[in-house]
N, C-alpha and C positions, 0 to 999 in steps of 0.2 A: 689504454687510457690511463692518465696519471691519476694517482690516488694519494690521499694524505690521511694519516691517523690522527683522530681528534684528541684522544686522551688514552691513557693506559687502559687496556681491556676493551675499548670501544671498537666497533667495526670500522674498517677503512671507508673513507668518504671519497666519492668521485671528485675530480678537479673542478668540474662546473659547480658542484654543490659547495665546494670549498670557497670558490670565488663569491658565491652568493652570501655565504656566512661571513666572509671578510668584509663585504660591502655593508652588511647589516651591522657588524661590529663597529666599523668606522662611523656609520651614521649614528649609532647609539652613543659613541664617545663624543661626537660633535655636539650632541644635544645635551651633554652633561650627565650621561648615564642615569636617566630617570628609572626608578624602580619599576618592576613589572606590575606591581599592585597599583602604582600611580597611573601607569598607562592604561591598565585595565579599567580602573574606576572612572577615568575621564572619557573613555571611548567605548564603554559598554561591551567589554570582552573579558573573558576570564583571565586571570593572571597566569594560569597554567598554560593557556594557549599562547600568551605573549612569551612566556619562558621557552616553550618549544620552538616558536618561530625564531627567536633570537639565538638559540643554541644551534638550530639548523642542522641537526644530525641527520635528518631526513628531509626530503623535499616537502615543504609545507603546502597546505591547501592555499590556492591563490586568494580567496576571500580573507583568510586570516592574515596572510602576508600583506595584502593591500591595506587592511586596517592598521597594522603595526607601522607600515611605511607612512601612511597618512598621519598617524599619531606623532611620528618623529619628524614630520614635515620633509620627507624625502621625495625624490623624483620618481613618480610611478613608472614612467616609461623606461627608465634605466633598470629598475628592478624587475619589470615585466620581461625585459630582454634576458636578464640573468636567470630568471625563473624558467623561461621557455628553454634556455640552454640546458636545464637540468632534466628535460624530458627523457623518460626512460628509467630514471631512478625511482625507487619505490617511495611514495609519499605516505606520511602518517595518515592512517585511516583509508588509504587507497588500496585497491586490488588491481593486478594487471588486467587489462582488457582481454576478453576472450574472443572478441570479434563477433559475438552474437548480437542480433538485432533485438530491438524492443518488441514486445508482444502487442503493441498498439495496432488495431486492425488497419489494413491499408485502405486509403480512400479510393472509392470506385470512380469518382469523377470530381472535377472542378476545383475546389478551393485549395489554395496554397497556404502554407503556414504563415502566420502573422510575421511581417518583417519589422525589425527595429524595436521589438519588445524586449526590454532588458529584464532578466531575472536577477533580483537583488537578494543574494544569499545572506543569511544572518551571520552575525559574529560567532554564534555558537556552532556553526556548520562543522568546523574542524573537530571540535569536541564530540559532537554527536556521531560523526562518521567513525571516529576512533573508538568510541565507547560501544556503539550499537552494531558494528559490523559482525561481531561474533554472535550477537543475539538475534539478528534479523532472520526471518524465515521466508523462503521463497513463496511467492503467491501461488495459490492452488487455483487453477482455472476452473470456472464453472463448466459443467458439461450438460448438454442437452441429451437426456436419456434416449429420446427417439432418434437422434442423429447417429447414435452408436449402433443401431440395429439395422439389419437389411430391410428393404421395403416390405418384403413378404411377411417377415416376422413382426415388424412394427405394425402393419395393418392387422395381423392376427391378434396381437396383444391389445390394441385399442378396440377391436371388435368384441372383446370379453366384457367390456364395461359399458357404462352409460355416460354419455357426454351431455353436459348442461351448462347454461350460463347462469352465473350468480352475481348478485348486485354487490357493489362496493361495501365493505364492512361486514360481510357475511362470514361467519365462523365455519371453517372447513373441518378442522381437527381441534380437539380440546384436550389439554394436558390432563393425564390421570384417567381418561376414558379407556374402557377395555375393548372398544371396537377394533377391528383388524384390517379394514379395507385400506387401499392405497388411493392416492389422488395424483394424477399427472396434469400439470398445468399446460393448457394448450394455447392460451392467450391471456395476457395481462401479468400483473405482479401480485405477489402475496407477501405478508409479513409474518415472520416466525417469532414467537414470544415464549418466555419461560417465566413461571411464577417464582418469585424470590421467597426467602424464608419469612419475611415480614408481611407478605401478601401481595404487593403490587406486581404487575406483569412488566417484564423488561424485554425490549426489542433485542433479539440476538441475530437476526439475519433477514435478508430480503432475497426472494427467489423469483425467477421469471419463467419464461416459456421453456418447457421440457423438464422442469423440476419434478423430481420424484418425492412425494410427501408421504410419510407414514410407513415407509418400507421396513423400518426396524420392528415395529409392532406386528406387521404382516408376517415377517420371517420368524420372529422369536415368540410371538403371542403375548409379549409384555405390554403393560399399559402405556399410553402415549407419554413420551418424554417432553413434549412441547405442544404449543397450540399454534394453529395457522389461521390467519384471517386474510380475506381478500383486501386488496388495497382500496384506495379511494374510488377507483373506477371498477366497472364490472369485469369479471374474468370468465374464462371458459376452462372447464376442468372435466376430466374423465375419471369416473369412479370404478375401480375394479375390486371385487370381493376377494377375500383371502383364498377360499378353496379354488376359484377359477385361476388365480394368480399362481398358486403353488403347483397346480396341475400343469399349467403352461410352462413353468420353470423346469419341471421334470422332463417335459417333452423337448424343450429347446434350451440346451446349455448356454447358448448365446445370451439368452435373457437372464439366466442365473448369474453368469459372469458380469453382465452389465449392472445388475442390481447390487451384487456384492461389492463391485468396484465403487459404485456411487455411495453406498453406506460407508466404505472405508474412506472415501474422499471427505465426506461430511465429518467423520470422526477426526480426521487429520486437520481439517480446517478448524474445528472446535479447539483442538489442542494448540494449534498455531496462535489462535486469538488469545487463549489463556496464557501462553508463554509470553506473548507480547505485553499483556497487562501486567505481568510480573517483572518484566525486564526493560521495557522500552518507554521513553518519555511519551507524554500524551500527544505531542505534535507528530511524532513518528507514527503512532497508532492511528491518529486521525488521517494522516496522509495515506496509510495503507487502506483504510476503510473507503476513502474517497477514490483511490486508485482502483480498487475492486469495483465499486459502483460505476465508475466511468467506463471500464472495460465491459462490464456485464450489461449496463443499462444506459450507455452513452450513445449519442448521435452527433456526428460531425456538424459543426456550424460553419457558415461561410467565412468566419474569421479564423478558423483553424483549430478551435478548441472542441472539447467533448462536453455536450450538455447532458447532464444526468436527467433522465426522463422520469424518474421516480421522485415524487414530492417527498422530501424528508425535512422534518423540523429539526431545530437545534437540540431539542430535548431528546429526539430519537437518535441523533448523531451521538449525543453524550452516552446513550445506552449502548450503542454499537461499539463505541470506543472503550467503555468501562470507566468513565470519569464523570465528575460533576458537570452540570451545564455551564457554570462559570468558568471552569478550567477549559472546557471544550471551546467556549467562546473565545478565550484568549488564544488558544491554538489555532482557531480559524482565522483570527485577526492576523496571526503570524503568517499563515499561508497566503492571505490576501496581500499583506505587505510585501511579500516576496514575489508577487505577480503570478502565483501558481493557480489560484482559484479566484473566481468572482461569485458573489452571492447576492440573492434577492430574497423575497418572501417565499420560503419553501422551494427555492430554486438555487441550483449550484451549477456553475460552469467551471470545468477544469480547463484553464486557459493554456497551460503548458503541460500536457500529459507526460511527456518524456521525463521532464525534470521532477514531476511529482512521483513517478515510478522510481526514479533514482533515490529520492529521499526516503520513500517508503520501503523499498525492497532491496536497495543497494545497487552499486554500479553494474553488477553482472546480471541485472534483472532480465529474465527470459523464461517464459512459460509456454 
């Protein structure tokens, strides 16, 4: 393949990319060489993105290129052909495909994906993918503790405890308490909260069937690090006292390994969320939260989306994301405008799960 050197010290550029750069340069000259800041301010895109697109040292993201071509009144079809010819070159913010498939659960019957729905990526897409790729963390899949055990061991573990149904809103565990039993959720959803320094409780997680609650205190004997409350609907939970649990763990290493692995996953997930709050924009963090909820508590709709079955308010979303309600509302508006989600009163539908995964977890998303 023919290549061309862009400037002294710069890496060589493939011929197809050079043709795209030449066409952009010609178009820019024909329009009187408007400044990148003028193009950016008139078309709601950053001047850095405009500069990278016009320089074209790497294959740009199509949404960014499309915006610049529209701003310069160019022919989109012509530039789309040139851009497609650059396939195989590394784009700014892109990573080569690994061929792995999305972790979205396969449909067991019926509905096909919605046809003709256009996802409108924002002007900031190129900037975000470039900036956040190194800071993204892969999603950690929720695990059902009971599914990791053999039937005999699972039945033996559950036989150690007492199973009961609790009404919605009932407190299961309280932060700071010294009790050491564990709870295993058998049906329904619970909300995990943590007390902040100034007093109010903050929602830090939502857990469903198979969730293991309170294992840290049962293993270490330390006070509870968080509180757990049943969701709006009633739940079914099995309570197992610490002496019975520890004796069973000594007898069955399978149970010990599963519980330690779950504690490690919870710690890793907590670290991931903390790292996201320090490094990623609110919109990316919100996308990650909604992606997690869609996979863990989503049901396929006839239209091809995932309906999150857990009622979550915008205030609770803000707490999960680690942002103010106003900022979270703006981020939610962004996701709606990109046709990624649809919202109603305490109702969220992920209309395009694959695209939301890509935004939240990167193009190589696979768990």
